[in-house]
C-alpha positions in Angstrom: 5.7 19.0 2.7 9.0 19.3 4.5 11.6 16.9 3.2 11.0 13.8 5.3 12.3 14.9 8.7 11.9 17.7 11.2 13.9 20.8 10.2 15.9 22.9 12.6 14.0 25.9 13.9 15.9 28.4 11.8 14.7 26.7 8.7 11.0 26.8 9.6 8.4 29.2 8.6 5.9 30.5 11.1 3.4 28.3 9.4 4.2 24.7 10.2 3.4 22.4 7.3 2.9 18.6 7.9 6.1 16.7 8.4 7.0 13.1 7.7 9.3 11.4 10.1 11.4 8.4 8.9 12.8 5.9 11.4 15.7 4.2 9.7 18.8 2.3 10.9 21.1 4.3 8.5 21.2 7.6 6.7 21.2 5.7 3.4 18.0 3.9 4.2 16.4 7.2 5.2 17.4 8.8 1.9 16.0 5.8 0.0 12.7 6.2 1.8 12.7 10.0 1.0 13.2 9.2 -2.7 10.3 6.7 -2.6 8.1 9.5 -1.1 9.2 11.6 -4.0 8.2 8.9 -6.5 4.9 8.3 -4.6 4.1 12.1 -4.9 4.9 11.9 -8.7 2.4 9.0 -9.1 -0.4 10.8 -7.2 0.1 14.0 -9.2 1.0 12.3 -12.5 3.9 14.7 -12.8 7.2 15.6 -11.2 6.5 17.3 -7.9 7.1 21.0 -8.2 8.6 22.9 -5.3 10.1 26.4 -5.5 11.6 25.4 -8.8 10.0 23.0 -11.2 12.2 20.1 -12.1 14.3 17.5 -10.4 14.3 18.4 -6.7 14.0 15.2 -4.7 13.1 15.0 -1.0 16.0 14.7 1.4 16.1 13.0 4.8 17.2 15.5 7.4 18.7 14.1 10.8 16.7 15.1 13.9 19.6 15.0 16.4 21.3 18.4 16.4 24.9 16.9 16.3 23.9 14.6 13.4 22.3 17.5 11.6 25.4 19.7 11.9 27.4 16.9 10.3 24.8 16.5 7.6 24.6 20.3 7.0 28.4 20.5 6.4 28.3 17.6 4.0 25.4 19.0 2.0 26.0 22.7 2.2 26.3 23.1 -1.6 23.6 20.7 -2.7 20.6 21.6 -0.5 18.9 25.0 -0.2 16.5 25.7 2.7 13.7 26.7 0.4 14.0 23.4 -1.6 13.2 21.4 1.5 9.5 22.4 1.4 6.9 21.6 -1.2 3.2 22.5 -1.3 0.8 19.6 -1.4 -2.6 18.7 0.1 -2.0 15.0 0.1 0.8 14.2 2.5 -1.2 11.3 4.0 -1.9 9.9 0.5 1.8 10.2 -0.4 3.0 8.4 2.7 0.3 5.8 2.4 1.2 5.0 -1.2 4.9 4.9 -0.5 4.3 2.4 2.3 2.4 0.2 -0.1 5.0 0.5 -2.8 7.7 -0.6 -0.3 6.1 -4.0 0.3 7.4 -5.5 -2.9 10.7 -4.8 -4.7 8.9 -4.9 -8.1 6.5 -2.2 -7.0 9.3 0.0 -5.7 11.2 -0.5 -8.9 8.1 0.4 -11.0 7.6 3.6 -9.0 11.1 4.8 -9.7 10.8 3.9 -13.4 7.6 6.1 -13.5 9.5 8.9 -11.7 12.3 8.8 -14.3 9.7 8.8 -17.1 7.9 11.9 -15.9 11.2 13.6 -15.2 12.2 13.2 -18.9 8.8 14.2 -20.3 6.3 16.0 -18.1 3.1 17.2 -19.8 0.7 18.9 -17.5 -2.7 17.2 -17.3 -4.5 20.5 -18.1 -2.8 20.4 -21.5 -4.7 17.2 -22.3 -8.0 19.0 -21.9 -9.7 18.7 -25.4 -10.1 22.5 -25.7 -6.6 23.6 -24.5 -4.0 22.3 -27.0 -4.0 21.6 -30.7 -2.3 18.5 -32.1 0.8 20.5 -33.2 1.6 21.3 -29.5 2.5 17.6 -28.9 4.9 17.5 -31.9 8.4 18.8 -31.7 10.7 19.7 -34.6 13.8 19.0 -32.5 15.5 15.6 -32.6 16.8 15.9 -29.1 13.2 16.4 -27.7 12.0 13.3 -29.6 14.9 11.3 -28.1 13.8 12.4 -24.6 10.2 11.4 -25.5 11.4 8.0 -26.6 13.5 7.4 -23.5 10.6 8.6 -21.3 8.3 6.1 -23.1 10.9 3.3 -22.5 11.0 4.1 -18.8 7.2 4.1 -18.6 6.9 0.8 -20.3 9.4 -0.7 -17.7 6.6 -0.1 -15.2 4.6 -2.7 -17.1 7.6 -5.0 -17.3 8.1 -4.7 -13.5 4.4 -5.6 -13.0 4.6 -8.6 -15.4 1.9 -7.0 -17.6 3.2 -7.4 -21.1 2.2 -9.5 -24.1 4.1 -12.8 -23.8 4.6 -15.3 -26.6 4.1 -13.0 -29.6 6.6 -13.4 -32.4 6.9 -12.5 -36.1 5.3 -15.9 -36.9 2.7 -15.6 -34.2 1.6 -12.0 -33.9 -0.7 -11.0 -31.1 -3.3 -9.4 -33.4 -4.2 -10.4 -37.0 -7.0 -8.7 -38.9 -8.3 -7.0 -35.7 -8.5 -10.3 -33.9 -6.4 -11.4 -30.9 -4.6 -14.7 -30.7 -7.0 -16.3 -28.1 -4.3 -17.9 -26.0 -2.2 -14.7 -25.8 -5.2 -12.6 -24.9 -6.4 -15.0 -22.2 -3.0 -15.1 -20.6 -2.7 -11.3 -20.5 -6.3 -10.9 -19.2 -5.6 -13.3 -16.4 -2.7 -11.3 -15.2 -4.7 -8.1 -15.5 -7.5 -9.7 -13.5 -5.1 -10.4 -10.7 -4.8 -6.7 -10.1 -8.5 -6.0 -10.5 -8.7 -5.0 -14.2 -11.6 -6.9 -15.9 -11.7 -7.9 -19.6 -14.4 -5.3 -20.4 -12.6 -2.4 -18.6 -11.3 0.2 -21.0 -8.4 2.7 -21.1 -8.6 6.1 -22.5 -6.0 6.7 -25.3 -5.6 10.4 -26.1 -5.5 11.2 -29.8 -5.2 14.5 -31.5 -5.2 15.4 -35.2 -5.5 13.3 -38.3 -4.7 9.6 -38.7 -1.0 10.1 -39.4 2.4 9.4 -37.9 2.4 6.2 -35.9 -1.4 6.0 -35.7 -1.8 3.5 -38.6 0.7 1.1 -36.9 -1.1 1.5 -33.5 -4.5 0.9 -35.2 -3.3 -2.4 -36.6 -2.8 -3.6 -33.0 -6.3 -2.5 -31.8 -9.3 -4.8 -31.9 -12.0 -2.5 -30.5 -12.4 1.3 -30.1 -15.1 3.5 -28.8 -14.9 7.3 -29.1 -14.8 9.3 -25.9 -17.9 11.4 -25.2 -16.1 14.6 -26.1 -14.4 13.4 -29.3 -15.1 15.8 -32.2 -13.0 17.3 -34.9 -9.3 17.0 -34.2 -9.9 15.5 -30.8 -10.1 11.8 -31.4 -9.7 10.4 -27.9 -10.9 6.8 -27.7 -11.6 4.0 -25.2 -9.8 0.8 -25.9 -9.5 -2.6 -24.1 -6.5 -2.7 -21.7 -5.0 -5.6 -23.7 -5.0 -3.3 -26.8 -3.5 -0.4 -24.8 -0.7 -2.7 -23.5 -0.2 -4.1 -27.0 0.2 -0.5 -28.4 2.6 0.5 -25.6 4.7 -2.7 -26.3 4.9 -1.9 -30.0 6.0 1.7 -29.2 8.7 0.5 -26.8 10.0 -2.1 -29.2 9.9 -0.2 -32.4 10.5 3.4 -31.4 12.4 3.4 -28.1 14.4 0.2 -28.3 14.8 -0.7 -32.0 14.1 0.7 -35.4 14.3 4.3 -34.1 15.7 5.6 -37.4 12.4 4.6 -39.1 9.8 5.5 -36.5 11.4 8.1 -34.2 10.6 11.1 -36.5 6.9 10.2 -36.1 6.9 10.0 -32.4 4.9 12.7 -30.4 4.8 13.6 -26.7 1.2 12.3 -26.7 2.4 8.8 -27.5 4.7 9.0 -24.5 2.0 10.5 -22.2 -0.4 7.7 -23.1 2.1 5.0 -22.0 2.8 7.0 -18.8 -0.8 7.1 -17.9 -1.3 3.4 -18.6 1.7 2.6 -16.4 0.4 4.9 -13.6 -3.0 3.4 -13.6 -1.8 -0.2 -13.6 0.7 0.4 -10.8 -1.9 2.1 -8.6 -4.3 -0.8 -9.3 -1.6 -3.3 -8.5 -0.9 -1.9 -5.0 -4.7 -1.5 -4.4 -4.3 2.0 -3.2 -7.5 3.0 -1.3 -7.7 6.5 -2.7 -7.4 5.2 -6.3 -9.9 2.4 -5.7 -12.3 4.9 -4.2 -12.1 7.1 -7.3 -12.8 4.0 -9.5 -15.8 3.1 -7.3 -17.1 6.6 -7.6 -17.2 6.1 -11.4 -19.3 3.0 -10.9 -21.9 4.9 -8.9 -21.9 7.9 -11.2 -21.1 6.6 -14.7 -22.2 9.8 -16.4 -19.2 11.5 -14.7 -16.8 8.7 -15.5 -15.6 9.9 -18.9 -14.1 13.1 -17.5 -11.8 11.2 -15.1 -10.8 9.2 -18.1 -8.8 12.2 -19.2 -6.1 10.8 -17.0 -6.5 7.2 -18.2 -8.9 6.0 -15.6 -10.9 2.8 -16.0 -14.3 3.4 -17.6 -17.1 1.1 -16.5 -20.0 3.3 -17.6 -20.9 1.1 -20.6 -21.1 -2.0 -18.5 -23.3 -0.3 -15.9 -25.7 0.9 -18.7 -26.0 -2.7 -19.9 -27.0 -3.8 -16.4 
């Protein structure tokens, strides 16, 4: 995809990729729209969009008028390379459509940028989550700096839930959300009502990826989980599990509060990239559900029609309704 506006002829290849035209009153507004397109692309791909170089390479708004372009080119001569203005993708329409929906509410736009920052800090390719690709040790780093990045990435991902108002409210040390594997009824009902407003039902489940033995932060997370069901492919060191959304949010909130924001000295050494990725995928799914993105909803409807194929898409944290369909 070319970077949001028509490029001068000398910067074009013989093959013309799709272009996105932005109509804006000012250059600043056009740049803001281009950044939102970048965040939208990250949400669809569940990773930082990769152009010629993998990494932070945001889209730029290029003026159409030749005179304006010459001024822009002089101002950006040392920050923009012609090859960086193109990126390969098959979903330009999806990217633009999602960006348009995200722009309707400030909270959605904010959530999208939080997600973009999160995957910029820690970006695990979805193929690495395939049960047969990586062992548990792949997601653990011996380097403190890497764990700090993972903690900050997790914090940014949880801010998506904050922006959507999808956090556990009212829980305190004297009134914990979960005690002996049972939720506080009022706290659970309140959270389920807010989830229901974006289309997530009480019996929908989220796939939480788990690798290796019950160690590290797993015991703490299990204390905040009321129900689990192993994924169809769970065997050996692959312990992926389906849990209620309220439990997934409760886990994410504990990780944010006790690893990223506070008590890092105690819990940071036990953090893994997989903990961060789980919160990223939870944030992504809830944001896509909140904006009612048609492509995303279509994927969820496909699972309803073909429950036997639903578990595979759960590798990215998708809603799993297969159990409910079997009961019917």
